[in-house]
N, C-alpha and C positions, 0 to 999 in steps of 0.2 A: 553104102554111102551114109555119112553121118551128118547131122546138123549140130554145129558147135556154137553155143551161146557164150559170149565173151564180154567181160567188163573192160572197157578200154581204159588204159593207164596214161591218160594224157589230159592236160588242161584244155578247156575251151570246147570239149565235145559234149553237146548237150544231152545226147541219148545215154541212158544208164546202162544199156546193154546193146551189143550188136551180134547178128547171127551170120554164120558163114556155112558153106557145105564143104565137106572134106572126105577123103578116101580113108583117113585115119582117125581113130578116136582118141580122145585126151582125158586124162583124169582130172577131176575138179581140182583147182588150185595150180594147174599148169600155167607157166608164163610162156607165152607164144608171141611171135611178131604177127601183126595183123595189117592188112592194106586198109587205110582210111583216107578217102578222097584220092588225091594224087601222091600221098605219102605213106609211111609205115609208122606204126607205134607199137608199144608193148600192150598186151592185153592178157587178162586173167580168165582162164576157163571156169565157168560156173556150172556148165551143163553140157553134156554130150549124149545125144540120143539118135537112134537110127531114123533114117528117112521115112520109113513106113509108120514109126510111131508118131512122127510129126506131120504126117501127110495132110490131115484136116487143116492144120494151121498154114501149111505151105499153099494149099489151093485157095485159101482166103486172102492170102497176102497180095498186095498190089504191086509188089517189086520182086525182082529176082535176087537170089543170093549170090555174093561173090565167092570164088573158089579160095580156099585157104591154102597157102603153100605148105608143103610138107616140112615139118619141124623135127629135126633129130636131136634126141637126147635133151629135150626141153626140161628145164628145171622145174621143180614142184614146190610150192610153199607148204610149210608144215601145217599140221592141223591147228596148232596153237596160234599160228600167225593168222589163219582165216578165222578162227574163233574170235580173236582180239579184234580184228577189222569189223566183223559182224556186230560185236557188242558196241563198238565205238559209234556205229550207225545209229544206235538206240540212245547215244548220248550227245551226239553232234548233229546239227541239221545239215547233213551233207550226204552225198551218194557214196555207195560202197567203193566205186572207182575212184572218186576223189581222195577218199581216205587211204586206200591202198597206194594210190600215186604218192601221196605225202609221206607214207611210212617207208617207201624204198629211198635208199640213198641216192643222191642226185646223180652220181656217175654211173649207176646202173639203169635208173629210169631214162637217162639220157642216151643210153647205149654205149657209153664210152668203155665200160667194163661189163662183161657178161655176168649174169646173175650166178653166184657160186653154187655148185652143187653140194648140198648139205646132207648130212645124216641125221635122221630124225629118231629120237629115242622114246620109249614108253614114258609117258607122263607120271610123275610120283604125285603123292598127296600134296595139295595146296597148303602153303604155310601163311600165317599172318605176317603182314609187313612189320618191320621193327623201326623204331625211331632212336637215332643215335645223336645226342647232343654233346658237344664237346668242342674245345678250341682246335684250331687247324692242326698244330703239332700233335696233339693227342689222338686226333683222327687218323693222321698219317701213320702213327705208331700202331694203332688197331689194324689199319688196312694191311700192313706188313704181316701182322699175325693172322689176319683171316685168309690172306693169299696163301701163306705157307700152309695153313690148315687145309684149305681146299686143294692144293697140289698134292698133299699127303694122301687125300682121299680120291685121287685121280679125276678131280674136277677143275674145270676153268672158272675164271672170275671175269665178270663185265663190270666195269667201273665207268659210270657215265658222269661227265663233267659238263658244266654249262656252256663253256667257250673253249675255243681252241687253245687260248693261252693257259687256262686252267688245266686242260688235258696234258699239255707239254710240261707244265710245272709238276703236276702229280707224277708224270713219267719219270722226271729227274729225281723225285723223292723216293720212288719205289724200285728203280730199275736195278739197283745195286745187287749183283748176284744172280738176277734172272733177266738180264738185258736180252738174251736170246729167245726168251718166252714172251716179250712184251709186243703187242700189236697196237698201234695208235691209229685211229680212224677219225680224221677231222677235215673241215672244209679247206684248211690251209695247206693241206698236203698236195704235193704235185701229182700228176698223173702216174708217173713212174713209182712214186712212194706209195700210192694206193694200190698199184697192181702188185707190188711186193707184199704189201699188207694182206691183200686178198689171197695171194699164194700162201702166205703163212697160215692165214684163216683155214685153208684146206688141208693143212698139215696136222694129222691127228696123232703124230708120233709122240708129241708132248703136250701137256696141258698148257693153257695160255692165260696171261692176264691181258684182257682186251680193254683199252682205254678209249672211249668214244664220246663224241658229242651227240645231242639228241637226234640230229638228222641221220646218224649211223646206229642208233642204239637198238634197233630191233634185229637182232642177230640170231639166226637159226642154227646155232652150233649145239649139238646134242649133249656135250659134256659140260655146258655152263650150269653150275649148281648155285651160284651166288651173283646177285646184281646188287651194286651199291650206286646209289644216287648221291653225289657229292654236291653241296650247296643246294639243297633241294628247294630253298625258297627263292632261288634266282628266277627272275622274269624271263630268262632265255630259254626256259623250259616250254614256254608257250609260243607257238608259231605266230609269225607276223602276217601270214597269208591264210585265205581260206583253206581248210575249214578251222583254223585256229586251235589246232589240237594242243592239249596240254599233256606233255609227255609224262608227268607224274601220274596221270590217269593211264596212258598208254602202257607204261612199264608196269604198273600195278596190276592191270588186267592181263597183260602178257605173262607176268610172273605167276599169276594165279593158274592160267590155262597150261603153262609149261611146267608148274611144280618147282619153280625156282625160288630160292629164298632171296627176300628183298629188303634192303636196308635204306631208309631215308636219313641222310646225315647233314649236319649243318651245326654252326654256332648257335644259330637261332632258327630251327625249323618253323615252317609256318604255323599259325595258330590252329589251322585245320588239322594238322598232323598231331598236334598236342591234344587237341580235343579227342581224337580218335584213341590216342594213347591213354588218356585219362578214362575213357569209356571202355577200355580194354578191347577195342576193336583192332588196334595195333598193339604189338609187344614192344617192350623196352630192351634196347641193346645196352648192356652195362648198367650203370646207374645214372638216373636222370638228375642232373645238379640243381640245387635250389639257387645257386648263384655261380657265376663264372669268375674263377680266380685268375688275375692277370698281374704281372709285375709292374706294368706301366701305370704311372700315376696320372690322374686326370684333374686339370685345372679348368674351372668355368670362369670365363673373363666377362664381367658385366660391362658391355660396351656403352651403355647409357651412363653408368658411373665414370668410366674412362673419359668419355667425351666432355663431361663436366669439368675435367681436370685440364683440358687443353683448349686452346683458343679456336683452332680450326678443326674441321672434320678429319678424323683419323681412320683410315681403313683398317690399318693394322694397329692394335692398341700398344702403347708404351711397353706394358709387361710382356706382350708377344714378342716385341721387337727385342727386348733384353734376353729372352728365352732363345730366340733365334741366334743372337750374338754368342750367347754361352755355348750352345751346341756347336757353332762353328769354331769357337775356341778349342773345343775338345775334339775337332776334326770329325764330327758326327754329321751324318746326312739327314736332311730335313725334307718332310713332305707337307705340302699346303694343299688342302682341299678346297676347291671352289665349285659350287653346285651349278652355276649358270655359265652358259657359253657366250662368246663373243664380248663385246664392250658393255652392252646393256641388254636386258631381256625385253624392254619395252622403250619405244620412242613416242613422245606425246607433244602436242603444241601447247605452249604456256598460255596463249590468248584464248583459244576456244576449247581446249581440253581434248582435242581430237587425238585418237590413238591409231597409229599406222598398223593395219591389219591385212592379212592375206585374203584376197577375195575368193580363193579356193576353199580354205579350211575355216576362215574367220578367226584364226588365232593371231595374236599380236606378233608382228615381226620382231626378231632379235636384230640388233645392230652388230655387224661383223666387220672387223678390219682385215684387209688382205693386202699383203705387200706383192707387187710385181716389179722386181729390180728395185730400183730406188723410188718408185711411185706407190704412194699409199692409196688404196681404194676402199670405199666403204659401201657395204652391201646390206640390204634387208634380206633376212633369211627366215622363212617359216619353219619354226620347230616341229610342226605336225606333218607337212607335206614335203618339206625340203626345198620348196619354191625359193628361188633367188632373183633379186632385181636391184638395181642401183639404188642407193639410199637417196631419198628426196632431199632437196635443199629447202623447200618451203612446204607449209602446211597445205594438204590436198583439199582442206575444207574451207579454210579462210585466207590462204595465201600468206600467212605470217612467216617471218623468217625466225621466230623465236621457238626453235625446236629443243626439247630437253630430253636427255637420256634419263631413264627411270630404272633404278636397280642396279646391281653390281654384277658385271660379267668378269669372266676370268682374265680377258685381255686387260681389263681395267686393273685388276689386282696385279697383273705381270708389270704394268708401267709403274704402279706404286712400289713394288718391290725393287725394281731398278733405281728408283730414287732414294730408297732407304739403304740399299746395299749395291752401290754401283761397281764395285769390283768383285762381287761374288758370282760365280757361275750358276745362272738361273735357267733351268730347262722347263719349257712350257709343253705340257702334254695334254693336247685336246683333239678334236675331230679334224682340225687343219694340219697340226704338225705331226699327228700320228695317223696318216691317211691309210697306211697299209700295215699289215702284221710285221713285216721285216723292219719298217721304219719305227713302229712302236718298240720293238726289241732293242733297236739301235739306240733310242732315247733312254730306255731303262737301263741298259748296260753302261751307257755313258755316265749316267747319273750315279750308279754304284761305283764306277771307277774313280769319280772325282770326288775326293774327300772334302767335306764341308759344303757340297752342293746343295742346292735347293731344287726340288721337283714340285712345280705347280701344275696340278691336274684336276680334271673333272672326274666323275665316277668311272669313266673308262679306264683311268689309270690304275685303279685300286688292284685289279687282278694281276697287274704286272709287278706289284711290290712282292717279289719272292724272297726278299731278305729284309730283316727288320731295319727300321729307321730309328735314329736316336730320338727325334722330336717330330711330332706331327701336330697340325693345326687345322681346324675347321674355320675358315675365315668368316663365313656367314651363315650361321645356324638357323637364322630366322627364315632364310629362303627355303631350307628344307622343311620347316615347320608349315610352310604355306603350299606344300605340295598337294594338288587337288586329287587325292585318292583316299578311299575309305580304309586303306591299309597304312596310312601315314605314320602311325606310332610303330607298327611292326617294321616297316622299311627303314625308318630312321634309326631304330634301336639296332637293327642288324647291320646297318651301315657303320654306325659309330663303333659297334663292338668289333667289327672287321678291321676298321682302322686301328683300333686300340690294340688288338692282338698282334698287328704288324708294326708296332712301335715298342721299343725296348725300354725307354727311359720316361718320357713325358709326353702327354697329349693335351692340347689347349683347345678349348671350344669357345668361339667368340658368339656373344648373343646379347640381345636386348631383353630376353625373357629368361633370365637365369633360374626362375622359380618353377619352370614347367616340370612335371613329374618324370618326363622321359630322361632329363638329365641326371636325375638322382639315380635312376635305373642303370644308366650307363656307368656312372661312378662307381656304383656299389656292385654292379654286375648281377642284380636281383632278378634273374630270368623268370623264376617260378611266380613271383609277385606280379611281374608284367602279364604273364599269361592269364592268371586269375582275373586281374582288372580288365584285360582285353576281352575275355570270354563274357564278363558281365556286360561290357558295352555293347558287344555285338548281339547279345540276346536281347537287349533293351531295343536296339535299332533294327533288329531283324536282318542281320547280316550273315554271310557264311561263316561258320559252318552250320548255322541253324536254318538257313535257307539256301537254294540255289538260285543264283541270278541268271536270268535269260534276258540279254541286253540287246537292243536293236539301235541302229544308227542309220540315218539317211539324210540326203540334203538335196537341194535344188531350188528352184523358183518357190514363191509361196503357193502357187497353185499346185505345183507337183507335190510339194511337201504335204499340203492338206490333204491331197488325194490319197497319198500313201498312209497318212496318219488315219484316215477314215477306214482304209482297207484293213489295217492292222487291228483297230478297234473292233471291226465287224468280225474279222478272223478269230480273234481271241476273246470274243464277247464272253465265253464261259469261263474266263480266267480273269483275275483282277489285274488289269494292265494299266500302268501309269505312263502317260506321255508328258514330255517337257521339253522346252527348247534348250539348245546349248547356250551358255552365258554370252558367247561371243558371236551369236547369230545376227544377221542383218536382213533386211527385207530383200535385198538383192540376191543374198546367198543364205538361205535358211538351213540351219542344221537342227534336226529333231532327234529326240531319243525316246525309246520306250523300254519299260522295265517290268518284267514279271517275276515275282517271288515265288518259288516252289517250296512248300514246306519240306523240312528234313524227313527224309524217308520216302518222299513221293517222287523222287528223280532216280532213274529216268521215267518220264511219263509218256507212254506210247501215243496217246491222244494228242498231246501237246505237240510232240515231235512231228506228227503228221500235219498239224496245223501250220508249224513253223516252216515246213518244206513248201507250203502253199504261198508263202508271203513273197513279194516281188523280189527277183534276184539282185536288184540294186541295193537292197536293204543289207547291211552288215549285221549278221547275227553272231553273238558270242556268248559262251557259257562261263560264268563266274570271272568276268574281266576285272583287272585290278582297278580300273577306273570306269565309273558309270556317268561321268559328266566330262 
């Protein structure tokens, strides 16, 4: 008889480990089905010992062990998989079970598809990650060469893309001649498509090109020799739920333990990757460009100067209108980018200055227009929590009817375009019109089929631009400059370079701040100069990569918030912790933050990690989040 210690792979289970008795022993790393309360869940074996060896502990226990059902041919996780999970527990304040649960693909941890039986190979010597910076077309050309090279050496390739549309687009780019060797694993695939993909994954008769999103990225196939992370600076590599794993860390650690070659690729990799490349911690794939060469010309339109030339406010400058007309005459397609959703990002009272905010998150409501048949409805939507409620007719503070929309949303731009181009096909691409993946593809395909059409979209539309457009326009650059993140320069430069590389002829940027240095970097493509300046700024302000941010967020009543604040200050007394309120906090619903800066080279910190795990579970803890306010 044996005592089996298991880590439950299920959300909501407080205990880190559970113990069962069994007539069979199981090796460490075996995935088995365990009884939990009145249901079953997956569990990972971390220890198996005889009853005689555990006799003392069993006598002292105040409970009896459940019997573990016999598990035939239970799959076993590889050594590299377990080593990766264990190291992640030293970098993220979460349990081993929660990390392993998140690493497993959704269809496997939910039991829809059994865990594949994989072959494990001896681990070769770990290689330094490589940084590959180039435009999209150049990256695709290099990927074809890398895949052919790996196949020639009997190796498979894992290419990780941030989203499903990116994975499908890359598949279309690379499948020519190897369509029988490509496996695509994404959340948008049907259950039957995933079953077919896992069947191909178990076939070792041919080497494979596996294209996957982060949720499917940890694949234990023994012949994978190369891992490519495409668009490495994408925020989609960070999970939106606890423990907020960053898959750039996950894949880097897994590649080290499995001996795989790893390439970080993007038109503008993160400044952290560039810093490691300059310090020779990471290697360079190919040549690192000092500037990005693109055929598309960039025009900066000074909206302040344009407004002085017209009597009324113009959302689209006259020069931009002329450029759109010219592109339409040439039967070219046009993409207009608007960064804000809805009609307006803020609604306020003219008389008292009251701003409508969500009581849950404290964030200002966006005003959204929705059509139900012939009836128009207006809703307040919280961009932080997704909360929706009917838009108010009067001020909640003073009762005034004089409410005003502040800022420019994409629906406002859509109305203006219809006034300027009443006979032009205009396609709106936002979270309302592109609710599903199939709907988004339909809008994209309809846009490219209609010559001279205008696609007006938010940032979610950009990955769907799989063919160049003749003209692109950033309607409101100033909204991007006001984005509350310490990565604002890097995010905006990457966004604008991405739009520019998907434009064949001309790109227009409308702004009231034409002299900001960012716009000159976009126009000239001088990425090396950007990195040099950005690293200087981050060193001065103590930002990553020179420190590691440990960021905490909690909310509640004033009494609750103050209690947790004192607990955090006491727990982290040996570290320099800064606490501060969120700018949108109210007395009824307070939101507080805490920030610890861990010096470069001191993370992971075992003592700090132990203290973080002792903090109240209602506090959200994140490592190096993109936003600290």
